[in-house]
C-alpha positions in Angstrom: 7.6 -29.4 3.3 6.5 -27.2 6.4 2.5 -25.7 6.2 0.6 -24.2 9.7 -2.8 -26.4 9.5 -6.2 -26.1 11.1 -6.5 -29.9 11.5 -9.1 -29.5 13.8 -11.6 -26.2 14.7 -11.3 -24.4 18.1 -7.6 -26.0 18.8 -4.5 -24.3 18.2 -2.9 -25.1 14.4 -0.1 -27.5 14.4 3.0 -27.3 11.8 2.5 -30.8 9.9 4.5 -31.8 7.4 2.7 -32.4 3.7 3.8 -33.4 0.6 5.0 -30.5 -2.1 1.9 -29.9 -4.6 2.3 -30.0 -8.0 0.3 -27.0 -9.9 -2.8 -27.6 -12.8 -2.7 -26.9 -15.4 -4.2 -23.2 -14.8 -1.8 -23.1 -12.1 1.2 -21.7 -10.4 3.7 -23.2 -7.5 5.2 -20.4 -5.4 8.4 -20.8 -3.3 6.4 -18.6 -0.8 8.5 -15.8 0.9 6.3 -13.7 3.2 2.3 -14.3 4.3 0.4 -11.1 6.1 -1.6 -12.3 8.8 -5.3 -11.0 9.1 -7.8 -11.3 11.7 -9.7 -13.4 9.3 -7.6 -16.0 10.2 -8.4 -16.1 14.1 -11.5 -16.4 12.7 -10.3 -19.4 10.4 -9.0 -21.3 13.4 -12.9 -21.2 15.4 -14.3 -21.9 12.0 -16.3 -18.9 11.6 -15.2 -17.7 9.0 -17.4 -17.4 5.8 -15.3 -18.6 3.5 -13.8 -21.0 6.0 -12.5 -24.7 4.3 -13.1 -27.9 6.0 -10.0 -28.9 8.0 -7.0 -30.5 7.3 -6.4 -27.0 5.5 -3.1 -24.0 5.5 -3.7 -21.1 6.8 -2.6 -17.8 5.8 -4.6 -15.3 3.3 -2.2 -13.0 1.4 1.1 -14.0 0.2 4.0 -13.5 -2.1 6.5 -15.1 -3.7 8.6 -16.7 -6.7 7.4 -19.0 -9.9 8.8 -22.1 -9.9 7.0 -23.7 -12.1 3.8 -23.4 -14.1 0.9 -25.2 -15.4 1.0 -26.6 -18.5 -2.0 -23.4 -19.8 0.0 -20.6 -17.8 1.2 -18.7 -20.4 1.0 -14.5 -18.5 3.3 -14.9 -16.3 7.3 -16.9 -16.4 9.2 -18.6 -14.3 11.7 -16.9 -11.1 8.6 -14.3 -11.8 7.7 -12.8 -8.3 4.2 -12.6 -7.6 1.7 -11.3 -4.4 -1.4 -13.8 -4.6 -4.8 -13.0 -2.6 -5.1 -17.1 -2.0 -7.6 -17.3 1.0 -5.8 -20.1 2.5 -2.2 -22.0 1.9 0.5 -19.0 2.9 1.5 -20.1 5.9 3.8 -22.5 4.5 7.3 -22.6 2.3 5.3 -23.9 -0.9 2.0 -23.3 -2.3 -0.5 -23.9 -6.1 -2.3 -21.2 -6.7 -4.5 -20.2 -9.5 -3.4 -17.9 -12.0 -5.7 -15.5 -12.3 -4.9 -14.5 -8.3 -1.7 -14.0 -8.8 -0.8 -9.9 -9.2 2.7 -9.2 -11.1 5.0 -7.6 -8.2 6.6 -4.4 -9.9 10.0 -3.2 -9.6 11.0 -1.5 -6.1 8.2 -3.1 -4.1 9.2 -5.4 -1.5 8.0 -9.2 -0.9 7.3 -8.1 2.6 5.0 -5.5 1.5 3.5 -7.3 -1.1 1.8 -9.4 1.2 1.5 -6.9 3.4 -1.1 -4.5 0.8 -3.5 -6.6 -0.1 -6.2 -7.4 2.0 -5.7 -4.6 4.2 -4.7 -1.9 0.8 -7.4 -4.0 -1.1 -10.1 -3.7 1.0 -10.0 0.3 2.0 -9.2 1.5 -1.5 -12.2 -0.7 -3.0 -14.6 0.5 -0.3 -13.6 4.1 -0.3 -12.7 4.2 -3.7 -15.6 2.2 -5.8 -17.9 1.7 -2.4 -18.8 4.9 -0.7 -17.2 7.4 -4.4 -15.0 9.3 -1.1 -14.2 12.8 -2.4 -11.9 14.8 -2.3 -12.4 17.6 0.8 -14.7 15.7 2.6 -14.4 14.4 6.2 -13.7 10.3 6.7 -14.0 8.9 9.9 -11.7 5.9 11.2 -12.6 3.6 13.1 -10.3 1.4 14.6 -7.7 3.1 13.3 -3.8 1.9 14.6 -5.1 -1.7 13.1 -3.7 -2.6 9.6 -6.6 -1.5 7.9 -6.9 1.3 9.9 -4.2 2.1 9.3 -4.4 1.6 5.1 -7.4 3.7 5.0 -5.8 6.4 7.1 -3.4 6.8 4.6 -5.3 5.9 1.4 -8.2 8.7 2.4 -5.4 10.9 3.1 -4.1 10.1 -1.3 -7.9 11.1 -1.9 -7.8 13.8 -0.4 -9.7 14.1 2.1 -9.8 15.3 5.6 -9.3 12.0 8.2 -10.3 11.0 12.1 -8.9 8.6 13.1 -10.1 7.2 15.9 -8.2 4.8 18.2 -7.4 3.0 21.3 -3.8 3.2 23.1 -1.3 5.7 22.6 1.0 3.4 20.7 -2.0 3.4 17.8 -2.6 6.8 18.4 0.4 7.3 17.7 0.5 5.0 14.6 -2.6 6.8 13.1 -0.9 10.0 13.1 2.5 9.2 11.9 0.0 7.8 8.7 -1.4 11.1 8.6 -5.0 11.8 10.2 -6.2 15.1 10.2 -7.3 14.4 14.0 -7.1 11.2 16.1 -9.7 10.6 19.0 -9.3 8.1 21.8 -11.6 5.2 21.3 -12.4 4.6 25.1 -13.5 7.7 25.2 -17.4 8.4 26.7 -17.9 11.2 24.4 -16.6 9.7 20.8 -20.2 11.1 18.7 -19.7 14.1 20.2 -15.7 14.3 19.6 -16.3 13.2 15.5 -19.1 15.8 15.5 -16.3 18.7 17.2 -14.3 18.2 13.5 -17.3 18.8 11.9 -18.9 14.9 11.7 -17.6 12.4 9.2 -19.3 12.2 5.1 -17.7 8.6 5.3 -17.2 6.0 7.9 -14.4 3.0 8.1 -15.9 1.2 10.6 -14.0 -2.4 10.7 -14.8 -2.5 14.5 -18.7 -2.2 15.0 -20.4 -2.4 18.3 -20.6 1.2 20.8 -18.1 3.1 18.2 -20.4 2.3 15.2 -23.8 3.7 17.0 -21.5 6.7 17.7 -20.2 7.4 14.5 -23.2 6.2 12.8 -25.1 9.3 15.3 -21.9 11.6 14.6 -22.3 10.9 10.4 -23.8 14.0 8.4 -26.9 14.2 6.1 -26.1 12.5 3.3 -22.8 9.9 4.4 -21.8 7.0 4.1 -21.0 4.2 6.2 -19.2 1.5 5.0 -18.7 -2.0 7.2 -15.4 -3.4 7.0 -16.0 -6.0 9.8 -16.6 -6.3 13.7 -13.5 -6.8 15.2 -15.4 -6.3 18.7 -17.3 -8.9 18.5 -20.4 -6.9 18.9 -22.5 -6.4 15.5 -24.4 -2.4 15.3 -27.9 -2.6 15.7 -29.1 -1.0 12.1 -32.4 2.0 12.3 -33.7 2.3 9.2 -35.6 5.0 10.0 -32.9 6.9 11.6 -31.1 5.8 7.8 -34.0 7.6 5.9 -34.4 10.6 8.1 -30.7 11.5 8.1 -30.7 10.1 4.2 -27.7 7.9 5.1 -26.3 5.2 3.4 -24.9 1.6 4.9 -22.4 -0.1 2.9 -21.5 -3.7 3.2 -17.7 -4.5 2.1 -16.6 -7.8 1.5 -13.4 -7.6 -0.3 -13.1 -11.3 -1.1 -16.7 -11.8 -2.8 -15.4 -9.8 -5.7 -13.6 -12.7 -6.7 -17.2 -14.4 -7.3 -18.7 -11.5 -9.2 -16.7 -8.9 -10.2 -12.9 -9.9 -10.2 -11.8 -7.4 -12.6 -12.7 -4.5 -10.5 -10.9 -6.4 -7.6 -7.1 -7.1 -10.3 -7.6 -3.9 -11.3 -8.1 -2.6 -7.9 -4.9 -4.4 -6.7 -2.3 -3.4 -9.3 -3.3 0.6 -8.8 -2.4 -0.3 -5.4 0.9 -1.6 -6.9 1.5 1.0 -9.0 1.4 3.4 -6.2 3.9 1.1 -3.6 5.8 1.2 -6.4 6.1 4.6 -6.9 6.7 5.6 -3.0 2.8 6.7 -2.6 1.5 4.1 -0.2 3.5 2.9 2.9 2.3 -0.5 4.7 3.2 -0.2 8.7 4.6 -3.8 8.7 4.7 -4.0 13.1 5.9 -7.3 13.1 8.2 -9.3 11.0 8.7 -12.9 11.9 10.0 -16.1 11.0 8.1 -19.1 10.1 8.6 -20.6 13.3 6.7 -17.7 15.4 3.8 -17.7 13.7 2.0 -19.5 16.3 3.5 -16.1 18.0 2.0 -13.5 15.5 -1.3 -15.0 15.2 -1.5 -14.2 19.6 -0.5 -10.6 18.3 -3.5 -10.4 16.1 -5.3 -12.0 18.9 -4.1 -10.0 22.4 -4.7 -6.3 20.2 -0.9 -5.9 20.7 0.2 -5.2 17.1 0.1 -1.3 16.4 0.1 -2.8 11.9 0.9 -5.3 9.8 2.0 -8.6 11.4 3.8 -10.8 8.1 5.9 -14.0 8.4 8.9 -15.0 6.4 9.7 -17.6 4.9 
């Protein structure tokens, strides 16, 4: 089978011909149909992501597919069933074996593309806003990087949870996408007075930050007393400086969110969250912004879209 693999850190991934794997007793073999791309894939190519395996390994953290073979101890799924999997690796291939306890049944009405696209962006966002920040209806949520995959998910889920959403995005297309996702106010990320702009809308009770750098500092200064700042990632490449004395004076909580880590210490809450998201999607309450759907042969181009920040939403590879 074909797989897009990292053969050596820092080098371009390569399409490799490898043996089709067989499932262990607790695994399922999938015919992969779609795989969502993520910023973490770029970090894994460099070897700098926290959960990067040693090379060679197949890229692709989240996927959807059809079960074509069950391990002997798997009783919760059946052959031919469609499932979504947060795999951590292995999604950019024609087939793959995955632990059955990482599989979520895809309900009727959810496309394979959306099932692949929802897991990390929407899963991270739902867990962050609901479990980590306890976002309440009527509060103001400021979303940094609101034109990207996780940012757009934060806008959409924030609105569903009853928040007033301020979206911060760079570029006309990304600001338009944030507005389309339901943002109440949209701010250009390149303005010099980001703090003042957020404060002009009443300040933020919760900040969703996948960017870091200067935007974190500006949003911190625009956060209301008793506010919560969710650290999702550092797409800017710059780690923010967090001043503990200012946190104390303003009663601000800075909350880290490592969605994948819940698989190790509390997988139940992650599975419950994903099941909720799949149900919302089947009910038509979520609308993932898949800006690029590309065939497997163009997976490298899809990664380039992420690297060059040219994707206004989710990039999904279809096998």
